[in-house]
N, C-alpha and C positions, 0 to 999 in steps of 0.2 A: 460510243460515238454514234450520233444519229446518222442513219443512212442518207446519202446524198449531200452531206455537208451541212446545209442550213444557212441561215442569215442571222445577223446580229439583231437581238431583241432588246428587252428591257435592261437598262443600265442598273446594276446592283450596287456598284461602288464607283463613284466618279473620281476624277483626278485629285481633287482637294481632299477627299476622304482617304484615298490611297496615301497621299503625302503625309497626312496626319497620323495614320496608322503606322507607317514606316518610321516616322520620327518617334512615336511612342514605343515601338518595339526596340528601336535603336537605343533609346534612353534606358529602358528596362534591362536589356542585355548588357549594355555598358556598365550599369550599376552592379549587376550580378557577377560580372567578370572583371571588376576593378582590380588592378594590380596583376592581372594575368594576361597572357597572350592567347587569343582565341583562334582556333582553326576552323574556318567555315568550309563545309562541303556542300556544294550546290549540286542538286540532282537535275541533270540536264533532260530536256531543254527548258522545261516549264519554270524553273527557278531563276533563270539567267537575269531577267529584268529586275525582279525583286532582290536578288542577291546583290546586284550592283548598287541599288538604292540603299539597301540595308548596310552594306559595307561603308558607304559614305556617311551613314547616320551613326556609326559606332565611334566612340571617342578613344578607345584603347587600341593597342596593337592587335592586328589580325592578319592571318594568312588565309589563302584560299586554295581550294582544290575542287575538282569536279569528278563526278561519276555519271556514267550514262547507262541506263538500264532499258530493257524492252519497254516500249512506250505504253502509256496508259491504255487500258482496254485489252492488253494482251497478257495480263497477269493471270496466272492460273489460280484456281480456288485455294490452293495450298499457300499461295503467297510467294512461291519460288519464282524468281525472275532471272533473266539472263543478263549478265553484265556485259555491256558493249565496250565500255571504256572504264577501266578501273582507276583508282587513285594513283597519282604520281609519287606521293610521299607516304611513308609509314605513319601510323597514328599513335604508336606507342608513346605514352607519357604526355600526350597533348590533350588540352581541353577542347573537345570537338562539339560543334553545333551543326547538325544536318539541316540544310535549308531546302524546303520544298515550296514551290509556287502554290500547290494545292494538295490537300490531303482528302481523298475521297473515301475509299474503303479502308485505307491504312495497311493493306496487305503488302504492298511493295516496301513501305516504310518499315514495317515489322521485320521483313527480311533484311533490309539494310542495317537496321539497328542491331540485329542478332549477329550479322556478318561483321560489322564494325567492332562490336564488343569483343570478338575473338582477337582483334588486333591490339588489344590492351591500351586503350586511351586512358588518360587520367580521369576524364569525365566525358559523358556522352549525353547530349540532349538533342531535342528536335524542335524545329520551328517551321510553321507553315503560314504563308500569307493568308490563305483562306482555307477553311476546313468545312467540309459538308456536314450538315446535321444528320449523322447516321451512326450506327454502332460500328465500332472498330475493335480490332483484336485487343485483348487485355494488356498485352505488352507494349502497345503504342500509347505513349504519353507525349502529348504535345505540350512542351513547356512554354512555348511562345506561339500565340495565334493572333494574326491581325484581326480577322473577322470570321465568324461563322456565317455560312450561307445556306440557303435551301439546297436540298439534294436534287439539283438541276445541272444540266451541262452548261458550263460557262466558258467564255473566251475573253481574250484581252489581257494586258499586263503580263505578257509572257505565255499565257495559256492559249492553246490552239485547238482547232478542228481541222484535221488533215493538213497540218502545218500552216494554216491560214489564221489570221487575226491576232497573232502574237504582238504585233506592233500597236494595237489599240491602247491608248493611254488610260483606259478604264476597264472594268470587268462587267460583262453583260451576259445575259442568258443567250444561248443559241436558240434561235426561233426555228 
């Protein structure tokens, strides 16, 4: 997080682009899970806006749960995070899709995927609306990605800087 907050800079993904990417992801996920009930897990708070739009773009049955972990920027180098709010329902036997607003380093997602795998889901995949162009842990496979973006700090469409800018309908660099 840049010190002092920052202001909104260059728009990287506008509203129309976001809508098109969500529709594309929804169609792809719906096709892959045709005939199955999908269990979406939103990683709070950054995934909330994307998850709501994605859920509406899915054509098959889906359930939703949320997990809250220590916020971006406070993840240790080992990728171990503190869970603030755990899941409400067990994952055993479910087809699970972890939904992130952004995947930056992949350390927290790596931790979550390892943690969720111990809960015996039928399947476990990951989706991020945006993924930064950078190296991630080998165990982090993003099965669904809206767009890759440069390795810069971004805000909007659920993503924040000190809890600000989540409400922007686009994704922009933080200046």
